[in-house]
N, C-alpha and C positions, 0 to 999 in steps of 0.2 A: 502494500500499501504506500510504501515512503519510495514510489520510484520516481524519479525527475519529470519523466514523458507520461503525460494523464494516459496514452497510449499503452504503457507497459502495465499500467497500475490494474490492479483485479476489478472484475464489475461484482454488482452487487450480488448478483446470482454466484457466483464464484465464491464470494465471502461466505454468504449463507451456506452455501453447500459444504464449506471446512466442518471437519470433523469438530473444531472447536465450539460449533454452534448449533452441533445437534439438533434436535428438532426443531427450533425456534423457524420462525417465518416471519417474514415481513409485519405482517397484521399485530403477530404477538410484539413485534418493536414498537410498532406504532402507536398498540395499544397501552405498552406500558405494563403489560401483566407480567412479565418476565420477574423471577425473583432471583436476585442475584445471588450467586456461590457464598459471598463475602461480602457483611455490610460491617464499615469499620463504628467502633463507638465513639459516637461525636463528643462524647466529654472526657475522652482518652485520648493520649498524645500515641498517633500512629507509626511512628517512625522510627528507625534505628539509626541514632545519630553517629556514629561509628562509620556506615555507610557515607553520609552526609559530606564528613570531615574526609573520607578519604577521595571522594568525587571533587571536595572544592581544591583538594590539593594537587590534586593531578591536571584540573583544568588552570589553575592559576599559572602551574608550572608552563604547562602548555601556552600560554596567554604572554609569559615570561620571555620564551625562546621564540616565538611570532616576534615581538616588541626590537627583540635583539635584531632580529633578521630585518627588522623596517618592514614588515608586513602584518598588518592589522587584523586581515581577514582570518577570524579563527578558525583552527585548523580541523574541526568539526563539521564546519559547510563551507570550505573551501571548493568543493566538489559539487555542492550541492546547489545546483543553480541551473533554473530552467526559464529558456525562452521561447515562446511560441514561434512556428514558423514564420505566422503574421508578423509579429514584432519585429523578428528580424527584416523580413520584407519593410516595413514601414521606419524602419532603421537604414536600410540600403537607400531607400527613396531620399531621406531628408538627406542623404550624404552626398548625391548626384546634384 
């Protein structure tokens, strides 16, 4: 689902036919009749602090490495850019 190009992304039917969706149908989803397998307690803190700290350290190290190189595009998003053919054509026409 996180493919850059919309043409490469799965369709709704492909998603609903995946084994994780089980017997759910679009009607169940739209009517909100699905029971979640896990429902967090809203009055409790539901996060693992150690995991957040570890990821934050990795993220900050990656940012510092990129700043040293003079590249401010975050490493996680460097290759995540999609431009439609229509937009490319508009840009080409504007450059002419």
